[in-house]
C-alpha positions as CSV (number, residue, x, y, z in Angstrom):
1,M,103.4,171.9,121.0
2,T,100.9,169.8,122.7
3,H,101.4,166.0,123.2
4,I,97.8,164.9,123.9
5,R,97.3,161.7,122.1
6,V,96.1,163.5,119.0
7,R,99.3,165.0,119.1
8,L,101.8,166.5,116.7
9,G,104.7,167.2,118.9
10,A,108.3,166.2,119.0
11,G,111.7,167.6,119.2
12,V,115.0,167.6,121.5
13,L,118.5,167.4,122.0
14,G,120.2,164.3,123.2
15,L,123.5,166.2,123.5
16,A,123.9,168.2,126.6
17,L,124.7,171.8,126.0
18,V,126.5,172.6,129.2
19,G,125.8,176.3,129.9
20,G,127.9,178.3,132.1
21,L,130.8,176.0,132.5
22,A,134.2,177.6,133.0
23,A,136.6,176.4,130.2
24,A,139.2,174.3,131.7
25,P,141.7,173.3,129.1
26,T,143.6,170.1,129.5
27,A,146.6,168.7,127.7
28,S,144.8,166.5,125.3
29,A,142.3,167.8,122.7
30,A,139.0,166.0,122.0
31,A,138.2,164.6,118.7
32,A,135.3,166.2,116.6
33,A,131.8,165.1,117.6
34,P,129.5,163.5,115.1
35,A,126.6,165.2,113.7
36,T,123.3,165.2,115.8
37,V,120.1,163.6,114.7
38,E,118.8,167.1,114.3
39,E,121.8,168.2,112.4
40,Q,121.6,165.1,109.9
41,R,118.3,166.3,108.6
42,L,120.2,169.4,107.2
43,D,121.1,167.4,104.2
44,Q,117.6,166.7,102.9
45,A,116.2,168.7,100.0
46,A,113.7,170.8,101.8
47,P,116.0,172.4,104.4
48,Q,118.5,173.2,101.7
49,E,115.7,174.8,99.7
50,I,114.6,176.9,102.6
51,L,118.1,178.1,103.3
52,R,118.7,178.8,99.6
53,R,115.3,180.7,99.0
54,S,115.9,182.8,102.2
55,G,119.7,183.6,101.5
56,F,120.6,181.8,104.8
57,D,122.6,179.2,103.0
58,T,125.5,181.5,103.4
59,V,125.4,181.5,107.2
60,A,127.1,178.2,108.0
61,P,129.8,178.4,105.4
62,G,130.7,182.0,106.7
63,F,130.7,180.9,110.3
64,A,133.0,178.0,109.5
65,R,135.5,180.3,107.7
66,A,135.4,182.8,110.8
67,L,136.1,179.7,113.1
68,E,139.1,178.7,110.9
69,R,140.6,182.2,111.5
70,A,140.5,181.6,115.3
71,G,143.8,181.1,116.8
72,S,142.8,180.2,120.4
73,F,139.7,179.1,122.4
74,G,139.1,182.7,123.4
75,Q,139.0,184.1,119.9
76,A,136.7,181.1,118.9
77,E,134.5,182.0,121.8
78,R,134.1,185.6,120.5
79,V,133.3,184.3,117.0
80,V,130.6,182.1,118.4
81,V,128.9,184.8,120.5
82,R,129.2,187.5,117.8
83,Q,127.9,185.3,114.9
84,G,125.2,183.6,117.0
85,A,123.9,187.0,118.0
86,R,124.2,188.2,114.4
87,L,122.2,185.2,113.3
88,W,119.2,185.9,115.6
89,Q,119.2,189.5,114.6
90,R,119.4,188.7,110.9
91,A,116.2,186.2,111.2
92,V,114.4,189.2,113.4
93,D,115.1,191.7,110.6
94,R,114.0,189.4,108.0
95,V,110.8,188.6,109.5
96,Q,110.2,192.3,110.5
97,G,111.0,193.3,106.9
98,R,114.3,195.1,107.4
99,G,117.1,194.5,105.0
100,P,117.0,192.3,101.7
101,A,114.7,189.2,101.9
102,G,117.6,187.1,100.4
103,G,115.2,185.2,98.3
104,D,111.7,184.4,97.4
105,L,110.6,182.6,100.6
106,S,108.1,184.8,102.3
107,R,109.6,187.0,105.2
108,D,107.4,185.5,107.9
109,D,109.1,182.2,107.9
110,D,110.8,181.0,111.0
111,R,112.7,178.0,109.5
112,P,115.7,179.9,107.9
113,L,116.7,180.4,111.7
114,Y,116.4,177.0,112.8
115,W,118.3,175.3,109.8
116,A,120.9,177.9,109.8
117,R,121.6,177.5,113.4
118,L,121.9,173.8,113.0
119,G,124.4,174.3,110.3
120,M,126.4,176.3,112.7
121,T,126.2,173.8,115.5
122,R,127.3,171.2,113.1
123,E,130.3,173.2,112.2
124,V,131.4,173.6,115.8
125,R,130.7,169.9,116.6
126,Q,133.0,168.8,113.8
127,W,135.7,171.4,114.1
128,E,139.2,170.5,114.9
129,P,141.5,173.5,115.4
130,E,145.2,173.3,115.4
131,F,145.2,174.7,118.9
132,G,143.0,171.6,120.2
133,L,139.7,171.8,121.8
134,T,138.5,169.8,124.8
135,D,135.1,168.2,125.3
136,T,134.3,171.0,127.9
137,Q,135.4,173.8,125.6
138,R,133.3,172.4,122.6
139,A,130.3,172.1,124.9
140,R,130.8,175.7,125.9
141,L,130.9,176.8,122.4
142,L,127.8,175.0,121.7
143,A,125.8,176.4,124.5
144,E,126.9,179.9,123.8
145,L,126.0,179.4,120.1
146,E,122.5,178.3,121.2
147,E,121.9,180.9,123.8
148,N,123.0,183.9,121.4
149,S,121.2,182.6,118.4
150,R,117.9,182.2,120.3
151,G,117.4,185.7,121.7
152,E,118.0,184.6,125.2
153,N,120.8,187.1,125.8
154,T,119.2,190.0,124.0
155,I,116.1,190.7,126.2
156,R,116.3,194.4,127.1
157,Y,113.7,196.8,127.9
158,P,113.6,200.4,127.5
159,H,113.8,202.6,130.8
160,A,111.0,205.0,129.7
161,K,108.2,205.5,132.3
162,G,104.9,204.3,131.2
163,V,106.0,201.6,128.9
164,K,105.2,198.1,130.0
165,R,107.1,195.1,129.3
166,I,106.1,191.7,127.9
167,L,108.1,188.6,127.6
168,L,107.0,186.1,125.0
169,T,108.8,182.8,124.1
170,G,108.4,180.3,121.2
171,F,109.8,177.0,119.7
172,D,111.6,175.5,117.0
173,P,109.9,173.4,114.3
174,F,109.4,169.7,115.6
175,T,108.0,166.5,114.3
176,L,110.5,166.7,111.5
177,D,110.6,163.1,110.8
178,R,106.9,163.3,110.0
179,D,107.3,166.3,107.7
180,V,110.8,168.0,107.5
181,R,109.0,171.1,105.8
182,I,107.3,171.9,109.1
183,S,107.4,175.6,110.4
184,N,106.5,176.4,114.0
185,P,104.1,179.6,114.3
186,S,105.2,180.2,117.8
187,G,108.9,180.7,116.5
188,A,107.7,182.9,113.8
189,T,105.5,184.9,116.2
190,A,108.7,185.5,118.4
191,L,110.7,186.7,115.4
192,A,107.9,188.9,114.4
193,L,107.4,190.6,117.7
194,D,110.8,190.7,119.2
195,G,111.6,194.4,120.1
196,T,108.3,195.6,118.8
197,T,106.0,198.1,120.7
198,I,102.2,197.4,120.8
199,L,99.7,200.1,121.8
200,T,97.4,198.9,124.7
201,A,94.4,200.4,126.3
202,D,96.9,201.6,129.0
203,G,99.5,202.8,126.8
204,P,102.6,201.3,125.1
205,A,104.1,198.0,125.8
206,R,107.3,196.6,124.6
207,I,107.6,192.9,123.7
208,E,110.9,190.9,123.9
209,T,111.1,187.3,122.8
210,A,113.4,184.2,122.7
211,V,112.9,180.8,120.8
212,F,113.6,177.6,122.8
213,P,114.7,174.2,121.4
214,V,112.6,171.1,121.2
215,R,114.8,169.0,123.3
216,W,114.4,167.4,126.8
217,Q,117.9,167.7,127.8
218,D,118.2,171.4,127.4
219,F,115.1,171.7,129.7
220,A,116.4,169.6,132.3
221,E,119.7,171.7,132.1
222,G,117.7,174.7,133.0
223,T,117.7,176.6,129.9
224,V,114.1,178.0,130.7
225,E,115.1,179.1,134.2
226,R,118.4,180.9,133.0
227,T,116.7,182.8,130.5
228,L,113.7,183.8,132.5
229,R,114.8,184.2,136.0
230,R,116.3,187.7,135.7
231,Q,113.5,189.0,133.4
232,L,110.4,187.8,135.5
233,P,110.7,190.4,138.3
234,R,110.9,193.1,135.7
235,V,108.1,192.3,133.5
236,D,104.2,193.2,133.5
237,L,103.3,190.0,131.7
238,F,104.6,186.8,130.2
239,T,103.4,183.9,128.1
240,T,105.1,181.0,126.6
241,V,103.6,180.2,123.3
242,S,103.9,176.9,121.3
243,Q,101.8,175.1,118.6
244,G,98.9,173.0,119.9
245,R,95.5,171.8,118.3
246,V,93.9,172.3,114.8
247,G,91.9,175.3,114.2
248,R,91.9,176.9,117.7
249,F,93.9,179.0,120.2
250,D,94.0,177.6,123.9
251,V,94.8,179.5,127.0
252,E,96.0,176.6,129.1
253,R,94.6,176.9,132.7
254,T,96.8,174.3,134.5
255,N,100.3,172.7,133.9
256,G,101.5,169.3,135.1
257,A,104.7,168.0,136.4
258,W,104.9,165.0,134.2
259,R,106.9,164.2,130.8
260,G,104.9,161.7,128.8
261,G,107.8,160.5,126.6
262,F,107.0,161.7,123.4
263,P,110.3,161.8,121.2
264,D,112.0,165.2,120.7
265,N,114.0,166.6,117.8
266,E,116.8,164.3,118.6
267,N,114.4,161.3,119.0
268,V,115.0,161.1,122.6
269,S,112.1,160.3,125.0
270,R,111.7,161.1,128.7
271,T,108.9,159.6,130.8
272,E,109.4,160.8,134.3
273,T,108.6,163.7,136.6
274,I,109.8,167.0,135.4
275,P,113.3,167.6,136.9
276,V,113.6,170.9,138.7
277,T,115.7,172.3,141.6
278,D,114.5,171.5,145.1
279,P,112.4,168.4,144.1
280,A,111.3,168.1,147.6
281,S,109.1,171.3,147.3
282,Q,108.0,170.5,143.8
283,P,104.2,171.0,143.2
284,Q,102.4,168.5,141.0
285,W,100.4,171.5,139.3
286,T,100.9,175.2,138.7
287,S,98.4,177.4,137.2
288,T,98.2,180.4,134.8
289,T,97.7,183.9,136.0
290,L,96.8,185.2,132.5
291,P,93.6,186.9,132.4
292,Y,91.8,184.0,130.5
293,A,88.4,185.2,130.7
294,R,89.1,188.4,129.3
295,I,91.4,187.0,126.6
296,V,88.7,184.3,125.7
297,A,86.0,187.2,125.5
298,A,88.0,189.5,123.2
299,P,87.7,189.4,119.3
300,T,91.3,188.8,118.8
301,G,91.2,187.1,115.1
302,R,89.8,184.4,112.9
303,F,90.6,181.3,115.1
304,P,88.3,180.7,118.3
305,V,90.2,181.1,121.7
306,Y,89.3,178.5,124.5
307,D,89.8,178.6,128.3
308,H,91.2,175.1,128.4
309,T,90.8,173.5,131.8
310,S,91.2,169.6,131.3
311,V,94.0,167.7,132.8
312,T,95.1,164.0,133.2
313,E,95.8,163.1,136.8
314,I,96.1,159.9,139.0
315,P,93.6,160.8,141.8
316,A,94.9,160.6,145.4
317,G,95.0,157.0,146.4
318,G,94.6,155.7,143.0
319,T,96.7,154.1,140.4
320,D,95.1,154.8,137.0
321,P,95.1,158.1,135.0
322,V,91.9,159.9,134.8
323,V,90.8,162.9,132.7
324,R,89.4,165.7,134.6
325,P,87.6,168.4,132.4
326,D,87.6,170.9,135.2
327,G,91.2,170.5,136.4
328,P,92.9,168.6,139.0
329,T,91.5,167.2,142.3
330,P,93.2,167.7,145.8
331,G,96.2,165.5,146.3
332,S,96.4,164.0,142.7
333,T,99.5,163.3,140.8
334,A,100.0,165.0,137.4
335,R,100.0,162.9,134.1
336,A,99.2,165.8,131.7
337,G,98.5,169.4,132.0
338,G,96.1,171.3,129.9
339,G,98.9,171.5,127.4
340,G,99.7,167.7,127.4
341,D,102.7,166.1,128.7
342,Y,105.3,167.5,126.1
343,L,107.7,170.4,126.0
344,S,105.0,173.0,125.7
345,N,103.5,171.8,129.0
346,E,107.0,171.8,130.4
347,I,107.9,175.3,129.5
348,A,104.7,176.4,130.9
349,Y,105.2,174.4,134.2
350,R,108.8,175.7,134.5
351,A,107.9,179.4,133.9
352,T,105.0,179.5,136.2
353,L,106.8,177.5,138.8
354,L,109.7,179.9,138.6
355,R,107.2,182.9,139.0
356,D,105.6,181.1,142.1
357,R,109.1,180.4,143.5
358,L,110.1,184.1,143.0
359,G,107.1,185.2,144.9
360,L,105.2,186.7,141.9
361,H,102.0,184.6,141.7
362,D,99.7,187.4,142.9
363,S,101.3,190.2,140.9
364,L,102.6,188.8,137.6
365,P,100.2,187.7,134.8
366,G,101.8,184.6,133.1
367,G,101.1,181.3,131.5
368,H,100.9,179.5,128.3
369,V,98.9,179.9,124.9
370,H,98.7,177.3,122.4
371,T,98.4,178.4,118.8
372,P,96.5,176.3,116.0
373,V,98.4,173.8,114.1
374,L,100.2,175.6,111.1
375,Q,98.7,173.8,108.0
376,F,99.8,173.8,104.5
377,G,97.3,174.3,101.8
378,T,95.0,171.9,100.2
379,G,96.8,169.7,97.9
380,N,100.3,170.3,99.6
381,T,100.0,168.1,102.4
382,D,102.1,165.1,101.5
383,P,105.6,165.5,102.5
384,A,107.1,163.5,99.7
385,T,105.5,165.6,96.9
386,G,104.6,168.8,98.4
387,T,106.3,172.1,98.2
388,V,108.0,173.9,101.2
389,T,105.5,176.7,101.1
390,D,102.2,177.8,99.6
391,P,100.0,180.9,99.9
392,E,97.4,179.2,102.4
393,F,100.6,178.0,104.4
394,V,101.7,181.7,104.5
395,R,98.3,183.2,105.2
396,N,97.7,180.8,108.2
397,R,101.0,181.7,109.6
398,L,100.5,185.5,109.4
399,D,97.0,185.2,110.9
400,I,98.4,183.3,113.7
401,I,101.0,185.8,114.3
402,A,98.5,188.6,114.2
403,Q,96.1,186.8,116.6
404,V,99.0,186.2,119.2
405,R,99.7,190.1,119.0
406,A,96.2,190.8,119.6
407,I,95.8,188.3,122.5
408,V,99.0,189.6,124.1
409,T,97.5,193.3,123.8
410,V,94.5,192.3,125.5
411,A,96.1,190.3,128.2
412,V,98.6,193.1,129.1
413,S,95.8,195.7,129.3
414,G,95.0,196.5,132.9
415,T,98.3,195.1,134.3
416,G,101.1,197.0,136.1
417,R,103.2,196.5,139.2
């Protein structure tokens, strides 16, 4: 999900999902909240077709019925946690070939999860139970629904000796106002690889995954750090993954501390230094510790893989941005990392900064991989007249998923702490 002037990117929430807040009921209940920009896209024909052709069109109605049966906030919270986790597992199972397909949409598709989740969040936002719901309680339900339906709370590794641990993250679809049919190969990859074991040169490795929103506000509220903080000290390798450039993979060498303002999935823009805790110690740049030379040299699939080193900086003492093909110069201020200035750069920056603040820079391989843009087939490029899927679109997604698996296999070989 690069934002590099040729960019495709976009997506984010303007609504704050307040994770971890204790419910503090008050005497007065809050009114239902209006649907978000993201949720409003649900009513378009393509999302409805995607839901129908995957069988996920039953998710939100079933969830709404379960909510209506809740007689207290505690019961509602249990419904949200249970059904959010069930949606994630259902999406993983569908992609990995377990259970019924639910329709003729190819199993590798990440979009049913995305649109079904939005149907659920819209139900929570518009729900007005008889027992009353405060703004704080509604925000808590939304946060718990997000976390549980994204795999953030189900990252668990086996205790078996000799099994390496890999953490991989993907993203929701984005730039939906450009083409509401869009799929994100990084999200599809996360669903395809979650809970799977790969065989490396050093033995088996277990992959666990999560899928993040394309929303500035969630990132500012620490969703990445909350999910990764407990996991990074326990894994042998991590990689954040997003959709990047046409026809190529990139291992991004350097990440910058800058948000460039491209609108997110809520059509919200942010142009600022990436907000993190302890900003006084915040670096302008972080770097990958993935074995990029080994990854680039390996035959991992049909798309070329590059060690991408370019950044955009304001040089020390300067005022204007300058592109540096070989990385930042000393004392410079970030304006774009190798992965741009959008949320793919930001997740890479946050994850690698967390790695460094945990004291793991020298022992934990981690960084960001950009996949090729997932393209529809020839003759199916017009959003107004095109279909939601086609054979070339499916082939491209399957090839990207397989190549990410191969890249991760190469990357984790020879690691271990």
